[in-house]
TORKOL-691721 format. One line per field, with one value per residue (C-alpha): z, x, y; residue in three letters; residue number from 1. Coordinates in steps of 0.05 Angstrom, whole numbers, plus 5000, padded with zeros to 4 digits. Each point is the difference from the previous one (the first is absolute). Last residue first. Example, Ala and Ser with C-alpha at 12.3 -4.5 7.8 and 13.67 -1.06 7.14 Angstrom:
BEGIN
c3: c(5143; 5013)
c1: c(5273; 4973)
c2: c(4979; 4931)
res: c(Ser; Ala)
n: c(2; 1)
***
This chain:
BEGIN
c3: c(5959; 4929; 4986; 4943; 5004; 4946; 5005; 4965; 4993; 5030; 5004; 5040; 5055; 5075; 5011; 4985; 4975; 5008; 4951; 5007; 4952; 5001; 5063; 5034; 4981; 5056; 4961; 5000; 4972; 5028; 4973; 5036; 4999; 5042; 5033; 5011; 5027; 5057; 5043; 5026; 4995; 4934; 4992; 4941; 4986; 4928; 4967; 4927; 4967; 4934; 4980; 4963; 4996; 5026; 5015; 4956; 5044; 5047; 5072; 5037; 5007; 5071; 5011; 5057; 5020; 5070; 4972; 5022; 4971; 5029; 4995; 4995; 5016; 5054; 4983; 5041; 4935; 4975; 4953; 4952; 4984; 4941; 4984; 4982; 4933; 4984; 5026; 5000; 4938; 4961; 4997; 4974; 4961; 5063; 4985; 5047; 4984; 5061; 5003; 5068; 5031; 5057; 5066; 5041; 4979; 4959; 4937; 4974; 4938; 4994; 4935; 5008; 4944; 4990; 5068; 4983; 5026; 5006; 4973; 4968; 4932; 4994; 4999; 4954; 5006; 5005; 5050; 4962; 4978; 4988; 4932; 5033; 4946; 5011; 5021; 4936; 4978; 5023; 5064; 5064; 5035; 5066; 5029; 5048; 5032; 5025; 4973; 5050; 5022; 5071; 5039; 5068; 4998; 5037; 4940; 4958; 5048; 5004; 4924; 4993; 5052; 4965; 4932; 5028; 5034; 4934; 4964; 5054; 4997; 4925; 5006)
c1: c(3083; 5025; 4977; 5039; 4992; 5005; 5015; 5003; 4925; 4968; 5009; 4980; 4964; 4997; 5071; 4976; 5062; 5016; 5054; 5050; 5011; 5047; 5036; 5036; 5073; 5046; 5065; 5009; 4931; 4941; 4940; 4934; 4956; 4938; 4963; 4926; 4969; 5044; 4959; 5059; 5064; 5039; 5064; 5044; 5041; 5019; 5027; 4999; 5028; 4980; 5040; 4991; 5042; 5061; 5061; 5061; 5033; 4956; 4979; 4980; 4925; 4974; 4936; 4949; 5028; 5027; 5070; 5026; 4938; 4930; 4955; 4934; 5005; 4957; 4947; 4946; 4965; 5064; 5051; 5036; 5064; 5044; 5073; 5056; 4979; 5046; 5019; 5073; 5024; 4937; 4928; 4947; 4962; 4989; 4960; 4989; 4975; 4986; 4999; 4973; 5002; 4951; 4993; 4935; 4970; 5061; 5036; 4946; 5023; 4996; 5015; 5010; 5002; 5016; 5028; 5024; 5063; 5006; 4964; 5057; 4999; 4924; 4962; 4939; 4952; 5001; 4988; 5006; 4945; 5019; 5024; 5051; 5052; 4998; 4943; 5002; 4929; 4952; 5034; 4958; 4982; 5024; 4956; 4968; 5068; 4994; 5043; 5038; 5041; 4997; 5062; 4975; 4939; 4935; 4963; 5020; 4967; 4937; 4996; 5012; 4946; 4950; 5015; 4992; 4935; 4974; 5016; 4966; 4939; 4996; 5000)
c2: c(7893; 5009; 5071; 5032; 5075; 5053; 5074; 5067; 5013; 4938; 4925; 4938; 5037; 4984; 5026; 5071; 5037; 5074; 5020; 5056; 5058; 5059; 4976; 5057; 5012; 4977; 5003; 4924; 4991; 4961; 4961; 4986; 4939; 5011; 4942; 4985; 4936; 4979; 4951; 4960; 5041; 5001; 4961; 5018; 4938; 5014; 5062; 5023; 5063; 5030; 5062; 5065; 5064; 4963; 5043; 4993; 4977; 4961; 5009; 4936; 4985; 4990; 4961; 5005; 5067; 5016; 5010; 4932; 4965; 5003; 4939; 5036; 5074; 5031; 5053; 4964; 4979; 4967; 5032; 4954; 5036; 5018; 5012; 5049; 5029; 5058; 5069; 5023; 4962; 5017; 4975; 5049; 4947; 4957; 4938; 4940; 4930; 4957; 4924; 4980; 4931; 4987; 4963; 4999; 4933; 4982; 5022; 5048; 5035; 5076; 5036; 5075; 5052; 5074; 5018; 5070; 5034; 5075; 5061; 5040; 4967; 5008; 4934; 5002; 4942; 4926; 4944; 4935; 4953; 4927; 4976; 4954; 5016; 5074; 5046; 5040; 4982; 5054; 5022; 4995; 5065; 5026; 5055; 4951; 4991; 5072; 5056; 5044; 4941; 4972; 5018; 4977; 4955; 5018; 5029; 4940; 4950; 5042; 5003; 4925; 4985; 5045; 4969; 4930; 5021; 5029; 4935; 4958; 5046; 4992; 4924)
res: c(Tyr; Thr; His; Glu; Ile; Ser; Phe; Gly; Pro; Gly; Arg; Asp; Leu; Asn; Leu; Asp; Ile; Thr; Leu; Glu; Arg; Ala; Ala; Pro; Ala; Gly; Gly; Ser; Thr; Tyr; Gly; Arg; Val; Ile; Ile; Leu; Arg; Thr; Gly; Thr; Pro; Leu; Asp; Ile; Gly; Ser; Arg; Ala; Asp; Thr; Val; Ser; Arg; Leu; Pro; Pro; Asp; Arg; Pro; Ala; Ile; Asp; Ala; Thr; Gln; Gly; Ser; Pro; Gly; Pro; Val; Ala; Val; Ser; Asn; Asp; Pro; Leu; Ile; Val; Ser; Trp; Gly; Ser; Ile; Gln; Asp; Glu; Ala; Asp; Ala; Gly; Pro; Phe; Arg; Leu; Thr; Val; Glu; Ala; Arg; Trp; Arg; Tyr; Glu; Gly; Glu; Gln; Ser; Leu; Lys; Val; Phe; Ser; Val; Glu; Val; Gly; Glu; Ser; Glu; Pro; Leu; Pro; Gly; Thr; Ala; Met; Pro; Leu; Glu; Thr; Pro; Gly; Ala; Ser; Ser; Ala; Ala; Pro; Thr; Leu; Ala; Ala; Pro; Ser; Gly; Ala; Pro; Ala; Gly; Arg; Cys; Gly; Ala; Leu; Phe; Cys; Ser; Ala; Ile; Leu; Cys; Thr; Leu; Leu; Phe; Arg; Ile; His; Met)
n: c(171; 170; 169; 168; 167; 166; 165; 164; 163; 162; 161; 160; 159; 158; 157; 156; 155; 154; 153; 152; 151; 150; 149; 148; 147; 146; 145; 144; 143; 142; 141; 140; 139; 138; 137; 136; 135; 134; 133; 132; 131; 130; 129; 128; 127; 126; 125; 124; 123; 122; 121; 120; 119; 118; 117; 116; 115; 114; 113; 112; 111; 110; 109; 108; 107; 106; 105; 104; 103; 102; 101; 100; 99; 98; 97; 96; 95; 94; 93; 92; 91; 90; 89; 88; 87; 86; 85; 84; 83; 82; 81; 80; 79; 78; 77; 76; 75; 74; 73; 72; 71; 70; 69; 68; 67; 66; 65; 64; 63; 62; 61; 60; 59; 58; 57; 56; 55; 54; 53; 52; 51; 50; 49; 48; 47; 46; 45; 44; 43; 42; 41; 40; 39; 38; 37; 36; 35; 34; 33; 32; 31; 30; 29; 28; 27; 26; 25; 24; 23; 22; 21; 20; 19; 18; 17; 16; 15; 14; 13; 12; 11; 10; 9; 8; 7; 6; 5; 4; 3; 2; 1)
***
């Protein structure tokens, strides 16, 4: 059991080391909130987010719609949002650094600009096809001004939940 856990950690570390734009903090540094996870009472990624840091993926709920098809509900926070730089979307990054089901901008999901700008939003998309054998994915948020992601989540699809995510396996 311990060897399996260590191998999972090693694979996640190798995966993150090869990804462009990986955040300075590792996913292991994310800690679950005590009880402020919202109505689902699932853990949420928490921690300080300086205004200038960029967008944070604070929670992801994945629901399996088919053998390889998923629905993702992604909660993004961007305290520093303003008219020039606001939440613009999110992506599911595969182990080969490609984007699952890219939208017109190359992101998995595009979020239209708002006035006033959103500092927090939950967006859901269905029909995200993941290649056979995909075990780890990264969910990354984007801003219209190109601010780097302050926090992205690495998700092991073999688990049911973890810091900042939950998964409903139906297949």
